[in-house]
Every structure is written in structure tokens, then in C-alpha cells.
MINUTI-896797 format. One line per 4 residues: number of its first residue (from 1); for each residue y, z, x of C-alpha. Coordinates in steps of 0.02 Angstrom, whole numbers. Each point is the difference from the previous one (the first is absolute). Layout:
BEGIN
NUM> Y/Z/X; ...
% end
This chain:
BEGIN
1> 790/-510/-1654; -18/149/118; -53/113/-143; -116/-129/-76
5> -108/-14/155; -74/173/-26; -4/3/-189; -189/-16/-12
9> -43/57/176; -149/120/12; 12/43/183; -43/183/34
13> 149/116/-1; 44/138/122; 14/167/-88; 175/63/-27
17> 87/-150/-75; 62/8/-178; 71/-135/-109; 164/12/-87
21> 51/-181/-20; 22/-80/-166; -124/-138/-35; 116/-93/-113
25> 79/-105/137; -72/-175/6; -1/-129/138; 49/-178/-27
29> -129/-127/-55; 21/-99/161; -43/151/105; -147/35/-114
33> -71/-172/29; 21/7/189; -81/171/20; -135/-10/-135
37> -133/-56/125; 37/148/112; -7/123/-145; -167/-66/-61
41> -79/47/165; 32/184/-33; -35/8/-187; -186/34/10
45> -8/101/162; -18/184/-39; -48/57/178; -125/127/-64
49> -64/37/175; 163/19/96; 71/169/47; 160/73/-67
53> 142/47/116; 157/101/-20; 170/-80/3; 90/-7/167
57> 188/-1/22; 78/-25/172; 170/66/49; 88/-16/167
61> 169/67/55; 111/-50/147; -138/-98/84; 41/-62/175
65> -111/-114/103; 37/-65/175; -92/-102/129; 18/-16/188
69> 72/-166/61; -55/24/180; -23/123/140; 185/12/45
73> 75/-48/-167; 58/105/-147; -103/19/-158; 33/-117/-145
77> 17/83/-169; -96/-98/-132; 23/115/-150; 160/100/-16
81> -12/153/-113; -81/-88/-147; -56/97/-153; -94/-45/-156
85> -140/36/-121; -145/-109/-57; -82/60/-160; -170/-31/-76
89> -12/-137/-131; 133/-107/83; -20/-163/95; 123/27/142
93> 69/-140/108; 77/32/172; 114/-144/43; 121/-43/137
97> 40/-134/128; -97/-17/161; 29/151/111; 60/111/-142
101> -148/119/22; -101/-30/-157; -167/-16/89; 41/151/108
105> 40/104/-154; -164/-46/-85; -101/31/157; 78/173/16
109> -32/43/-183; -180/-64/15; -29/107/156; -22/-147/119
113> 151/54/102; 12/182/52; 105/2/159; 189/3/23
117> 26/49/-182; 111/137/-69; 23/53/-179; -118/78/-129
121> -123/-102/-101; -59/89/-158; -148/-38/-112; 19/72/-174
125> 128/121/70; -105/63/145; 2/-44/184; -117/-145/31
129> -168/38/79; -19/-164/93; -190/-2/11; -22/49/-182
133> 131/-125/-55; -83/-142/97; -165/36/-86; 80/-15/-171
137> 99/-159/37; -35/-174/63; 98/-129/98; -30/-184/-33
141> 71/-103/142; 89/-167/-10; -145/-94/80; -161/9/-99
145> -124/55/133; -173/-27/-74; -171/-30/75; -20/-187/-26
149> -188/-7/-21; -20/131/-135; 4/-48/-183; 122/84/-119
153> -140/105/-75; -64/55/171; 174/49/57; 30/99/-160
157> -168/89/8; 33/46/181; 166/76/-54; -84/92/-143
161> -135/74/111; 129/59/127; 138/63/-115; -98/75/-146
165> -105/158/-2; -180/-14/56; -57/84/-162; 58/-149/-99
169> -145/-112/-46; -14/-181/52; 11/-58/-180; 164/93/-27
173> 73/-74/158; -52/-175/-50; 76/27/-172; 163/58/76
177> 6/-150/117; -30/-120/-144; 139/82/-103; 125/-13/142
181> -46/-180/36; 15/-42/-185; 170/84/-10; 66/-94/151
185> -73/-169/-52; -127/-10/140; -164/-3/-96; -12/-189/17
189> 4/18/190; -120/147/8; -128/-96/105; 130/-95/103
193> 29/40/183; 172/66/37; 37/-139/124; -4/-124/-146
197> 121/97/-113; 176/-59/-35; 151/98/57; 27/83/-169
201> -184/45/-15; -2/77/173; 152/106/-44; -82/60/-162
205> -161/38/94; 98/104/125; 70/99/-148; -173/15/-80
209> -76/70/160; 124/144/1; -4/27/-189; -181/58/5
213> 45/184/21; 158/-15/-107; 134/55/125; 152/73/-90
217> 121/-82/122; -12/-175/74; 110/-84/129; 15/-189/16
221> 81/-93/144; 74/-160/-74; -144/-34/-122; 71/-169/-52
225> 18/-70/175; -82/-170/20; -41/-21/-185; 60/-132/-121
229> 100/45/-155; -152/14/-114; -95/109/122; 155/106/28
233> 15/30/-186; -184/48/-14; 16/119/148; 156/88/-64
237> -78/8/-174; -147/94/75; 119/119/88; 96/25/-161
241> -160/43/-94; -53/121/138; 169/87/-11; -17/2/-188
245> -158/102/25; 102/142/72; -12/-42/185; 142/-2/123
249> 12/-180/62; 119/-32/145; 17/-171/79; 119/-95/111
253> 47/-171/-64; 108/-139/69; 112/-96/-121; -107/-8/-157
257> 40/-121/-141; 97/62/-149; -160/3/-102; -87/112/127
261> 153/106/31; 14/57/-180; -182/57/0; 40/143/118
265> 53/168/-69; 95/72/147; 96/-75/146; 39/81/167
269> 122/-113/92; 32/18/187; 139/-72/106; 28/33/184
273> -119/148/-7; 91/82/-146; -37/6/-185; 123/-104/-101
277> -85/20/-169; -140/102/-78; -34/-12/-184; -78/-100/-139
281> -2/-189/-1; 99/-13/-162; 145/96/80; 14/-110/156
285> 128/-123/-67; 107/132/-92; 1/112/153; 55/-135/121
289> 127/-61/-127; 74/176/-6; 13/-6/189; 96/-162/-4
293> -144/-120/35; -16/-121/-146; -159/-101/-15; 36/-183/-45
297> -75/-68/-162; -175/-73/10; -22/76/174; -159/86/54
301> 39/187/6; -122/23/146; 91/-132/101; 166/78/-48
305> -42/175/64; -80/-73/158; 160/-96/37; 102/158/-21
309> -117/101/111; 7/-135/135; 190/14/4; 39/-172/-71
313> 130/80/-114; 78/95/145; -51/149/104; 126/106/-93
317> -101/-23/-159; -156/63/87; 93/154/63; 70/27/-175
321> -174/-7/-78; -69/119/131; 136/127/-38; -27/-22/-187
325> -182/47/17; 41/151/107; 130/54/-129; -132/0/-138
329> 53/-155/-98; -182/-53/-26; -46/171/-67; 148/-6/-120
333> -63/-165/-70; -176/68/-16; 68/154/-90; 92/-110/-122
337> -162/-92/-39; -89/165/-27; 134/62/-120; -10/-164/-94
341> -189/12/-7; 10/177/-68; 118/-55/-137; -123/-136/-48
345> -143/125/-4; -92/-70/151; 21/136/133; -118/-93/114
349> 77/54/163; 8/187/-35; -176/8/-72; -81/-86/148
353> 103/104/121; -49/162/-85; -185/-35/5; -6/-75/175
357> 102/141/77; -86/135/-102; -186/3/-16; -37/-171/74
361> 35/45/181; -162/-88/43; 32/-25/185; 58/177/34
365> -102/103/-123; -117/127/76; -109/13/-155; -49/-178/-43
369> -76/-129/115; 68/-172/-39; -137/-81/101; -141/79/-102
373> 73/-29/-173; -131/-81/-109; -89/-72/154; -107/133/80
377> -58/78/-163; -68/-140/-107; -75/118/-129; 175/60/-45
381> 83/-169/4; 170/-13/-83; 39/-111/-146; 121/-116/85
385> 172/-27/-72; 48/-169/-69; 169/-82/-27; -38/-31/-184
389> 148/-111/-32; 133/102/91; 138/-102/77; -12/67/176
393> -181/49/15; 29/188/-13; -121/115/-90; 46/108/-150
397> 56/180/27; -136/111/72; -19/187/-5; 22/105/154
401> -178/66/-13; -72/-175/6; 106/-41/151; -63/154/90
405> -180/11/-57; -54/-180/-31; -167/20/89; 78/7/173
409> -87/82/147; 76/128/115; 43/-34/183; -121/52/134
413> 95/107/122; -26/66/174; 28/173/61; 188/-23/10
417> 13/-57/-180; 35/-181/49; -83/-146/-88; -142/-85/92
421> 43/-184/-4; -136/-127/34; -43/-177/-47; -73/-36/-171
425> -173/-29/73; -102/74/142; -7/-73/173; -178/-58/-29
429> 49/-95/-157; 148/-78/90; -115/-54/141; -130/-71/-121
433> 123/-103/-101; 95/-64/152; -163/-44/89; -58/-105/-147
437> 171/-83/-16; 12/-42/185; -180/-60/8; 30/-113/-151
441> 157/-73/78; -90/-38/163; -148/-80/-87; 111/-120/-96
445> 91/-70/149; -36/-23/184; 167/74/47; 38/182/-35
449> 150/10/-121; 162/66/69; 1/172/-79; 138/92/89
453> 132/-29/-136; -126/43/-136; -54/156/93; 178/62/22
457> 42/-27/-184; -157/83/-66; 6/148/119; 183/37/-33
461> -39/-5/-186; -136/131/31; -152/-106/-35; -97/65/150
465> 17/82/170; 14/-89/168; -164/71/61; -96/-60/-154
469> 71/-175/17; -32/-11/186; -176/68/-10; -43/-121/-141
473> 77/-145/96; -101/45/155; -164/19/-91; 23/-160/-99
477> 31/-98/161; -147/73/96; -139/-101/-85; 84/-164/44
481> 45/55/176; -182/50/30; -98/-134/-91; 95/-152/67
485> -15/49/186; -184/37/-27; -31/-171/-76; 102/-88/134
489> -78/97/142; -176/-29/-63; 28/-188/3; 90/-8/167
493> -122/113/91; -152/-109/-33; 91/-166/12; 52/41/179
497> -180/43/50; 31/183/40; -145/116/45; -129/25/-136
501> 26/187/5; 37/97/-158; 91/139/93; 119/-122/85
505> 24/-89/-166; 51/162/-87; 117/45/143; 83/-169/-11
509> 26/13/-189; 66/177/19; 136/-53/122; 45/-152/-106
513> 20/107/-158; 99/135/89; 116/-130/76; 31/-72/-172
517> 45/172/-70; 120/36/143; 84/-169/-15; 24/22/-187
521> 69/176/26; 129/-69/122; 49/-133/-127; 19/132/-137
525> 110/105/114; 114/-147/38; 7/-51/-183; 40/176/-58
529> 136/29/130; 93/-164/-18; 50/-130/-129; -105/-153/-33
533> 113/-114/101; -5/115/152; -188/29/-14; -36/-187/2
537> 80/-14/173; -45/171/68; -187/-18/-33; -29/-150/113
541> 118/69/132; -100/162/4; -163/-98/19; 59/-89/160
545> 1/150/120; -158/69/-85; -93/-160/44; 83/-34/167
549> -42/171/74; -173/14/-78; -87/-48/164; -60/-170/-57
553> 143/-103/69; 56/115/143; -102/132/90; 68/175/12
557> 21/-8/189; 106/-157/-7; 124/75/-126; 160/69/77
561> 0/189/13; 148/20/-118; -94/-96/-137; -174/74/21
565> 35/133/-132; -3/-139/-131; -187/-21/31; -31/177/-60
569> 80/-33/-171; -85/-168/-27; -138/30/-127; -65/-177/35
573> -33/56/179; -116/139/-56; -87/-119/-120; -22/-126/142
577> -73/132/116; -117/67/-133; -67/-171/-51; -35/-46/183
581> -93/164/23; -98/-29/-159; -57/-174/53; -12/11/190
585> -14/185/34; -135/133/-26; -119/-74/129; -15/-176/-67
589> -117/-114/95; 57/-152/99; 60/-147/-102; -99/-162/-5
593> 72/-137/111; -63/-178/26; 97/-27/160; -52/55/174
597> 160/96/33; 70/105/-145; 150/110/35; -13/96/-164
601> -185/16/-32; 15/187/32; 84/95/-145; 75/124/123
605> 92/-143/87; 79/-50/-166; 58/178/-34; 72/14/175
609> 88/-166/-11; 80/52/-166; 46/170/78; -94/100/-132
613> -149/61/102; 58/179/-16; 35/-7/-187; -100/95/-130
617> -40/-68/-173; 11/169/-84; 168/40/79; 68/-167/-60
621> -65/35/-175; 78/174/-4; 168/-68/61; -1/-131/-139
625> -36/138/-126; 148/99/68; 110/-156/-16; -58/-19/-180
629> 39/181/-45; 171/1/86; 56/-163/-81; -61/52/-172
633> 83/171/8; 159/-79/69; 1/-125/-143; -11/143/-125
637> 151/90/72; 95/-164/7; -31/-23/-186; 65/175/-34
641> 153/-39/105; 31/-163/-94; -7/92/-166; 117/135/63
645> 120/-130/67; 18/-74/-175; 96/155/-49
% end
């Protein structure tokens, strides 16, 4: 069944993968029936507009990762000298019990963890350039963080505008989006908002969003979590087809069913921070049998290896398996398979290895830019490779000249000969697309969507920069933060019978608008610095001293000396002073009074009673502007800190 899933797949192939498998092997009729619907999705999708990418193989040796347990405690070692290799064209599963280190390993390989790590990580035989590697890979998290009020088409077009070259026409981008949606079975939900999608559809949409620029390596954190059996099968089938297109697909998975387990090509098993098996799925049971661990009949192999890794068969067995891996037993079994394949005329392993380690060093090559292949030069677009009935989605043998000179562009370099690495689009384009997306989200709901998780995912996958996102977010919010106070102030001012003076009216609206901007900036800062649960409580708590020491409830002179400094950081206090000056200051005439004795018929008496007779409207306005700038700049740096903390 694993081979059948990619038999007719036409997903675009990274350059550097050759096919040596024999197509004579057939899957059972039952597997054919169960996967026929998945195959049909890919039959007619040629992906004529998507860019080609080179194959990417990852290798790591003696990897050690530790974390601090506390200020005065020793470090805890999560990964203990683990080694392995994940090759292109394989669907790799990282498995292990809770606490074994599978998520830590994938985060390290994906570049999300960079501290307290020792051991080399190689990409196609070269030391990994982290920034370059991150641009050519994507990380799809366990939780599907999507903007709820965008439709599937709008989300996909936003991804296409941000991840594809600006030279690419709108028609080509729309065609590419339609092809991806058709391949992943999402065309029927093209106009549906993401909040109304099912769990399986949301997972496939998350994959589609990252597939736009055809990354050669994709990481998935428990892609089947929270899905039913049918959705799990559809999701893994998509991953299998993507791997069949020559990509390197790595995912963590927790106790899959036997049907899902056999769809994977390669298994990396962890136990107690050590590797206890690395090899193909078909060799799992024979390998453990040779080590004295016999799988019972009719038992799920995935459950069997998980039980062994958890120590249910004894801690001595885990130690034995760890030593077997370090002594090269897994490599011996892989070598036996290769010799057997050579005898049968397949030679799949050696052929792929020769190409990927030879010319197809896409991530480390200094002559070919993976990012620009077939994407920035549309006039010299490649004829994309197709699977054409091959059993594992590999392309036929290709000449070295085509691998080297297939219309690729050279790197732009600085004076030191280093590649200049930027985002796929300019800062202006990022700002324009993000402004439209944010403005659309605000218009469709009275509450601004919670975007922090979406922002972190998209930024870490190199969709856009922090400054482009923050500037677009600020500019999209400004119209609402200006228009609504103006409308409210215009109604309140005349309803309360304030002076019929245009200058005072404008001054009042100016202070109301500026107060709204400062208040929103403070809310953004709190929301960016804390989690949602903390922000819900911290926001009202912050508002209490701001209101209490504003001068409305308590005059400055009656405040204890050790608390008077709070009045200087209360932006409401400056707004209160400025509004009083706008209405009662600037030489206003005496107020009308029907009674014989009026204590506050003189505007100066009102200002003196409120202790603002010495205040200046323009000073209050300037202070509010300073508050606005400080809070906005602080929020920007907090966002950068939050992104950096994710690593």
C-alpha cells in the first residue's frame, strides 16, 4: 500500500532524485480500494507553476541536547549522542514514549532549538547554514493555527503573494493555488472560512499553505493528533505523496495504527533519549526479533516497539537495543537490504545516494540557488518532473548537465562572497499583503483575531519579517482607532451642550482620538508580552491605577508623596487635563446659571477646583504622543523577543 499511494502522483520533484525501483510489485486489492480516493486527487495535478527544488538529505552525528532544570540544579540531558540520516524521498517517522526526546530532536533538526546543543548537523554533506536551511524548509505545528475569518482561497493567496516571487503574475499564482487545493482535496471548501473547516481539512490547509513554494524538506509535529481514523489516513496519504515527490518529510507520531505505520518508509525510534532503532519499516519486526524481542501474532508493530521503548519488556532490553544501535546493527541490516536489492537489479539506495551526495548538494552548493529555481525566471521555466507510474515517486535518471544548468540563477553575493539572504518578497509587498489581510479580518468581526500563534508560525517559516507584520498591523488598526472615537466624540460633545466653538470641538476630538490610540497600544503591549490567560487579568489590573491616579477621583495634592509618581505615568490624567483645558480654558466666558449663587459659573474656578489651572493642552497632547510612540516601539521589541524566545 505504501508504494501504491504515489503510483500516479504528479507532485513536483526536487532535482537530484533518481528512480531505481522495479514497478512490477503490486499492492493488494484491499489497499487499492482504500487508497484510490487519495490517489485520484493527485492524478490530474501537474503543478505547472510551482518551482523545482533540489533534494535535501539531513545527517546528524553524536547529537547531545540538554536543558536547565533550575538555577541551582544540574542540567538534564534530553538527547544522548544520537546519530542518524534522513534522506529525500522518504516519509520518516520519529517515535518514542513521552519524554524520549522526539519533539526535541525534530525541533533541533528544524532549527527551532539552537542552544545547549552539541554535535554536527549536515545538509547534503555540508555544515548546515541555519538561516538558509530555514528558508528552504517549513515546520507545521501540531495545532493548526489559522486566521479564522479568512476563507481557504484568501489564506492560500496570501501565502502565494508572500512566498512566491513578485515577478510571478496573479494568474499563475491563482493557477498554482487551484492545483494545490485540487491535489489536497480542498477545492470544495475554497470559499469556506477556516473556522468552519473540519480537523482533517484544517491540517491539509496547513500543509497547502507551506507547499506553495515547494519546500524540499517539511517537518510535522504529530500531524494525526486529534483526527479520526479516516482523517488520519488522508493526512498520512498526503505526506506519503509529498515524500514520493522527492521531498524529505520528517514527522513525530504517537502510536499510529498498523495501517498508518506501514505507510511510512523510515523509522527513527527513541527511548530514554537514545536511539534504539533506525531503519526501514519492513525491517522493524525482523530487527527486534534478532535482538530477542518477538512481536506477538496479530499485534500492532507500532504498539510493540512503543512498549519496548517504554521499558515494559525490561530496562535491560532497552539498554541492549541502545548498544546494538551504537555497534552498527541497524547499518548491517540496511547493508543486507542493499546487497539484496543489487542482486535483484534495483540498486535504489546507491543510486539515490550517489546523486544526492554528488551534484545535488542543493543546500550547500555555491553555484545554484535553490530558492530561485524556476520561480524568479518565468521565461526559462523548467518542465517539471512527474512520477509517471514509478512506485516511489522518483524521477528517471537525469544528466549532470541538466542538474547543474536547468535554468537556475546564480546567488547574489556581498563583498565577502557570502550569499545575501532575504525574504521572497520586498518589505513593501509584505506590508501591503499583511495590511489587506489584517484589515479584512477586522472588518469581518468586531473582535480582532488572536494572531500571535499565527504570526510566530508564519515568521519562523520565513513568510515575512517582524517589522512588516507590525507595521501592517498598526496601519490596519489606525482607521478604526481614529474613526470610532471621532464618531463617539462628535455625538457626546453636542449631546452634553458643550460650547459651540469649532476650535474647542477639534481639541476635544483630538484628545479623545489620541487617548484611544494610547490605550490600544498599551493593550497590544500586554497581549504581546503575555499569554491570553495572563493578559485577560493583567489588562483590567493595569487600568485601575491608571484611572485612580488620573486626577478625576483624587487630586494630586491629596495623594501620598510616595504614590504621586503614578500620576505622571497615567495617560488618562493627561487626557483629563487636556479635555478640561479644551472646554473650560483658553479664556472661556462665564457659564450661564439660573440660580443667584453659582459656585462654578467661572471656568477658572472649575479648573482650580480640579487642580488643572496650570496645565497646558499642547503639553498634554505631546505627552500622549510620546506615550503612543514608546508603547508602540516597546511592543515591536517585545514581538521580536517572543520570536527569539521560541528558539
